[in-house]
C-alpha positions as CSV (number, residue, x, y, z in Angstrom):
1,M,113.6,181.6,20.4
2,T,110.8,179.8,22.2
3,E,111.2,179.8,25.9
4,I,110.1,176.6,27.7
5,K,109.1,176.9,31.3
6,I,109.1,173.9,33.6
7,S,107.4,174.3,36.9
8,S,109.1,173.0,40.1
9,V,106.2,170.5,40.6
10,S,106.8,169.0,37.1
11,L,110.5,168.7,37.7
12,T,109.9,166.9,41.0
13,K,107.7,164.4,39.2
14,I,110.3,163.7,36.6
15,I,113.0,163.1,39.2
16,R,110.7,160.7,41.0
17,L,110.0,158.7,37.8
18,I,113.7,158.5,37.1
19,L,114.5,157.2,40.6
20,F,111.6,154.7,40.5
21,G,112.8,153.3,37.1
22,F,116.3,152.9,38.4
23,I,115.2,151.0,41.5
24,F,112.9,148.8,39.4
25,V,115.8,147.8,37.1
26,Q,118.0,147.0,40.1
27,L,115.4,144.8,41.7
28,F,114.6,143.0,38.4
29,S,118.2,142.2,37.8
30,F,118.7,140.8,41.4
31,G,119.6,137.0,41.3
32,I,117.0,135.0,43.2
33,F,117.9,131.4,42.6
34,A,121.7,131.4,41.9
35,Q,124.2,134.1,41.9
36,K,127.5,134.6,40.1
37,K,130.5,136.1,41.9
38,G,130.3,139.9,42.0
39,K,130.4,142.8,44.4
40,K,130.3,141.5,48.0
41,K,127.1,142.1,49.9
42,P,127.1,142.9,53.6
43,L,126.8,139.9,56.0
44,V,123.3,139.0,57.2
45,K,122.4,140.6,60.5
46,T,121.5,138.4,63.4
47,V,120.1,139.0,66.8
48,K,122.8,139.4,69.5
49,T,122.7,137.1,72.4
50,A,124.3,137.2,75.8
51,R,126.6,134.3,74.9
52,T,129.6,135.1,72.8
53,A,129.9,132.6,69.9
54,V,133.3,131.1,69.2
55,S,134.3,131.6,65.6
56,P,134.7,128.3,63.8
57,K,138.0,127.4,62.1
58,V,137.9,127.6,58.3
59,E,140.5,125.6,56.5
60,Q,141.9,126.6,53.1
61,V,142.0,123.9,50.5
62,D,143.2,123.7,46.9
63,A,141.8,121.6,44.1
64,T,143.6,118.4,45.1
65,A,142.5,118.7,48.8
66,L,138.9,119.3,47.6
67,R,138.9,116.1,45.6
68,N,139.9,114.2,48.8
69,L,137.1,116.0,50.8
70,L,134.6,114.8,48.2
71,K,135.4,111.2,48.9
72,T,132.9,109.4,51.1
73,N,133.8,107.6,54.3
74,G,131.1,104.9,54.8
75,K,128.3,107.5,55.1
76,P,126.4,109.7,52.7
77,L,128.2,113.1,52.1
78,L,126.4,116.4,51.7
79,V,128.4,119.3,50.3
80,N,127.3,122.9,50.0
81,F,129.3,125.4,47.9
82,W,128.6,129.0,48.9
83,A,130.0,132.5,49.5
84,T,129.3,135.4,51.8
85,W,128.6,137.7,48.8
86,C,125.9,135.3,47.6
87,D,122.4,136.4,48.8
88,P,120.7,133.0,48.1
89,C,123.5,131.3,50.0
90,R,123.0,133.3,53.1
91,E,119.2,132.9,52.9
92,E,119.3,129.1,52.8
93,F,122.0,128.7,55.4
94,P,119.7,128.5,58.4
95,D,117.9,125.5,56.8
96,L,121.3,123.8,56.1
97,V,122.3,124.3,59.8
98,K,119.0,122.6,60.8
99,I,119.8,119.7,58.3
100,D,123.1,119.3,60.0
101,S,121.5,119.2,63.4
102,D,118.9,116.6,62.3
103,Y,121.2,114.3,60.4
104,G,124.7,115.0,61.8
105,E,125.2,111.5,63.1
106,K,123.9,109.8,60.0
107,I,125.6,111.7,57.2
108,D,128.8,113.8,56.8
109,F,128.2,117.4,55.9
110,I,130.8,120.0,54.8
111,T,130.6,123.6,53.4
112,V,133.0,125.0,50.9
113,S,133.3,128.8,50.5
114,L,134.2,130.4,47.2
115,D,135.1,133.7,48.9
116,D,138.4,135.4,48.3
117,A,141.3,134.1,50.4
118,E,141.3,137.3,52.4
119,E,138.0,136.2,54.0
120,L,139.5,133.0,55.4
121,N,139.8,134.4,58.9
122,T,137.4,137.3,58.7
123,G,134.1,137.3,56.7
124,V,133.6,133.6,56.4
125,P,134.1,132.6,60.1
126,K,132.1,135.6,61.1
127,F,129.1,134.6,59.1
128,L,129.4,130.9,60.2
129,T,129.5,132.1,63.8
130,E,126.3,134.2,63.3
131,M,124.6,131.1,61.8
132,K,125.8,128.9,64.7
133,A,127.1,126.5,62.1
134,Q,128.9,123.4,63.3
135,M,129.7,121.7,59.9
136,P,133.4,121.5,58.9
137,A,134.1,124.6,56.8
138,F,136.6,125.1,54.0
139,L,137.6,127.9,51.6
140,L,138.6,127.0,48.1
141,A,141.8,128.7,46.9
142,T,142.6,127.8,43.2
143,Q,144.0,129.5,40.1
144,N,141.4,127.9,37.9
145,E,138.0,128.0,39.6
146,D,136.1,127.0,36.5
147,A,138.1,123.8,36.1
148,V,137.3,122.8,39.7
149,I,133.6,123.5,39.2
150,A,133.5,121.3,36.1
151,S,135.3,118.5,38.0
152,V,132.7,118.5,40.8
153,S,129.6,118.1,38.5
154,K,128.6,118.5,34.9
155,D,125.4,120.1,36.2
156,W,127.2,122.9,37.9
157,Q,127.7,126.0,35.8
158,G,129.3,128.0,38.6
159,G,126.2,129.6,40.1
160,L,125.9,129.7,43.9
161,P,124.7,128.1,46.1
162,F,125.4,124.6,44.7
163,T,124.5,121.6,46.8
164,I,125.5,118.0,46.1
165,L,124.7,114.8,47.9
166,Y,126.7,111.6,47.5
167,D,125.6,108.2,48.6
168,A,127.9,106.1,50.9
169,D,129.6,104.6,47.8
170,G,130.5,108.1,46.5
171,K,127.9,108.3,43.7
172,I,126.0,111.5,43.2
173,A,122.5,111.0,44.5
174,Y,121.2,114.6,44.2
175,S,122.4,118.0,43.2
176,R,121.0,121.5,42.8
177,M,122.3,124.9,41.7
178,G,120.4,127.6,43.5
179,K,118.6,127.4,46.9
180,V,117.6,123.9,47.8
181,K,114.0,123.0,48.5
182,I,114.6,121.8,52.0
183,D,111.8,119.2,52.0
184,V,113.2,117.7,48.8
185,L,116.7,117.5,50.3
186,R,115.3,115.8,53.4
187,I,113.6,113.2,51.2
188,E,116.8,112.5,49.3
189,I,118.8,112.1,52.5
190,E,116.2,109.8,54.0
191,K,116.5,107.6,50.9
192,L,120.2,107.1,51.6
193,I,120.0,106.4,55.4
194,K,117.2,103.9,55.4
195,P,118.4,100.6,56.9
196,D,119.5,97.9,54.5
197,P,117.0,95.0,54.8
198,A,119.8,92.5,54.1
199,K,121.8,93.9,57.1
200,S,118.9,94.3,59.5
201,V,118.7,92.2,62.6
202,E,116.2,89.4,62.5
203,P,113.3,90.1,64.9
204,K,112.9,87.8,67.8
205,V,110.2,85.1,67.2
206,V,107.6,85.1,69.9
207,S,105.9,81.8,70.4
208,K,102.2,81.7,70.4
209,V,100.6,80.9,73.8
210,K,98.8,77.6,74.0
211,F,96.6,76.0,76.6
212,I,98.0,73.0,78.5
213,D,96.4,70.7,81.1
214,E,98.1,68.6,83.8
215,S,98.4,65.5,81.6
216,E,100.1,67.4,78.7
217,L,102.4,69.0,81.2
218,S,103.3,65.6,82.6
219,K,104.2,64.4,79.1
220,I,106.6,67.3,78.6
221,I,108.3,66.6,81.9
222,S,108.6,62.8,81.3
223,S,110.1,63.4,77.9
224,R,113.3,64.5,79.6
225,K,114.2,60.8,79.9
226,E,114.2,60.4,76.1
227,K,115.8,63.8,75.3
228,E,118.2,63.7,78.2
229,R,117.8,67.5,78.4
230,P,117.1,69.3,81.7
231,L,113.9,71.4,81.9
232,F,113.1,74.7,83.6
233,I,109.5,75.6,84.3
234,N,108.3,79.0,85.7
235,F,104.7,79.4,86.8
236,W,103.5,83.0,86.6
237,A,100.6,85.3,85.8
238,T,100.1,88.7,84.2
239,W,98.6,90.0,87.4
240,C,101.5,88.9,89.6
241,K,104.0,91.8,90.1
242,P,106.8,89.6,91.5
243,C,106.4,87.3,88.4
244,I,106.7,90.3,86.0
245,K,109.7,91.6,87.9
246,E,111.5,88.2,87.6
247,L,110.8,87.6,83.9
248,P,113.7,89.8,82.5
249,D,116.2,87.8,84.6
250,L,114.8,84.5,83.4
251,M,115.1,85.6,79.8
252,K,118.8,86.5,80.4
253,I,119.4,83.0,81.9
254,Q,117.6,81.4,78.9
255,N,119.8,83.3,76.5
256,E,122.9,82.1,78.4
257,F,122.1,78.5,78.9
258,E,119.7,77.3,76.2
259,S,122.4,76.5,73.7
260,R,124.1,74.3,76.4
261,G,121.4,71.6,76.4
262,I,118.5,72.8,78.6
263,D,114.9,73.7,77.8
264,F,112.8,76.6,79.2
265,I,109.1,77.0,79.3
266,L,106.6,79.4,80.9
267,V,103.2,78.3,82.3
268,S,100.7,81.0,83.1
269,T,98.1,80.5,85.8
270,D,95.9,83.3,84.5
271,S,92.2,82.5,84.5
272,I,90.8,80.9,81.4
273,G,88.6,84.0,80.9
274,S,91.8,85.9,80.1
275,M,92.3,83.6,77.1
276,D,95.6,83.3,75.3
277,E,95.4,86.7,73.6
278,R,96.1,88.8,76.7
279,V,99.0,86.6,77.8
280,S,100.4,86.6,74.3
281,V,100.3,90.3,73.9
282,F,101.9,90.7,77.3
283,L,104.8,88.4,76.4
284,Q,105.3,90.1,73.0
285,T,105.6,93.4,74.8
286,L,108.6,92.0,76.8
287,D,110.0,90.1,73.7
288,V,109.7,86.8,75.6
289,T,110.8,83.9,73.4
290,M,110.3,80.9,75.7
291,P,107.6,78.4,74.8
292,S,104.6,79.6,76.7
293,Y,101.4,78.0,78.0
294,I,98.3,78.7,80.0
295,L,97.5,76.1,82.6
296,K,94.0,74.6,82.3
297,I,93.6,72.1,85.1
298,K,91.1,69.3,84.4
299,N,91.8,67.2,87.5
300,K,93.2,68.9,90.7
301,D,94.2,65.5,92.2
302,T,96.3,64.7,89.1
303,M,98.0,68.1,89.3
304,F,98.7,67.6,93.0
305,T,100.3,64.2,92.2
306,L,102.4,65.8,89.5
307,M,103.7,68.5,91.8
308,P,103.0,67.8,95.5
309,F,105.7,70.3,96.5
310,W,103.9,73.3,94.9
311,N,101.4,75.2,97.2
312,R,100.0,77.2,94.2
313,V,101.8,80.4,95.2
314,I,103.5,82.2,92.3
315,P,106.1,82.8,91.0
316,F,107.2,79.2,91.3
317,S,110.2,77.7,89.5
318,V,111.1,74.1,89.2
319,L,114.1,72.5,87.6
320,Y,114.2,69.0,86.3
321,D,117.3,67.1,85.4
322,G,117.8,65.0,82.2
323,G,116.1,62.1,83.8
324,G,112.9,64.0,84.7
325,K,113.6,64.2,88.4
326,V,113.2,67.4,90.4
327,A,116.6,69.0,90.9
328,F,115.5,72.3,92.4
329,A,112.2,74.1,93.3
330,Y,111.6,77.6,94.6
331,T,108.6,79.7,95.5
332,G,109.0,83.4,95.0
333,I,111.6,85.4,93.0
334,V,114.6,83.0,92.7
335,E,118.0,84.5,93.1
336,T,119.8,84.6,89.7
337,K,123.1,83.4,91.0
338,R,121.5,80.5,92.8
339,L,119.5,79.4,89.8
340,K,122.6,79.6,87.5
341,S,124.5,77.4,90.0
342,E,121.7,74.8,90.1
343,I,121.5,74.7,86.3
344,E,125.3,74.3,85.9
345,Q,125.1,71.2,88.1
346,I,122.7,69.3,85.8
347,L,123.9,70.4,82.4
348,P,124.7,67.3,80.2
349,E,128.2,68.7,79.5
350,N,129.0,68.9,83.2
351,L,127.5,65.6,84.1
352,A,129.7,63.9,81.5
353,K,132.8,65.3,83.2
354,K,131.8,63.6,86.5
């Protein structure tokens, strides 16, 4: 008989090769993108903090309850099916928590665990606590898991994680079996939460600022006799701090009274060198909608004749009745209550009652 001798060094090499091959096979067979249910993996480790997290409540649901959960309620709905034994599920969960933080007020987001029922109050809430997840959490308990999976989506073969996004009408807008690409998911969500142009509020129309001289201003005032509409004029300037302080209150008064038969205009006393662009930009910034002008006096005597009661100090407000006569004039910031009272007295609807 031939005797075969194996040195201790050779034996060690053989053992190492066998162990290396075993480890390689295990790594190769490891599910990266989606994982079927199998032996449970240990929960992901997290860094302990001084604050003790409160375990979230996980509600158990059956197939019927799940169908109700998948119904939208006026918002897009994001659903993530996962399990604590699923490595890709655990790996993507921090990104999903961030999605919930960023879009929580614009979409509904729930998670549905496919763990065993025994994990309802143990493994599942423990993992969610570690992830600091705030999304409503459920655990599916059913005798026929395959039937439920098929009812959720034809594109889901049971692998986890599975993420599905419904639009506000309950139609599937996006789904993915395996770890989501977070940037893609964000894009799909953004598509659903963009404002509907048909429902958007019409922007306020800001009138273009025009130049006006004393003669043109006089025509606007005298036209009250024909229109029988009172007129409020405010003289101001972009450099005048009291004027700027007063403008928001004047805008509120305009919104309150304009529909009741009175006109409002603004007349800027900015120097001509400022041109209309500076004044226009300033008014756009404040969303001012009153017809606006820049005063360009040609004849000071004519202007004095038109308004002998104005000493050129601003802000200056003057109120004309429906006949073109001065009903009220004030230099400085006019008190809101006082101005409203003066306007009420000359409104056509109130004059008709007298």
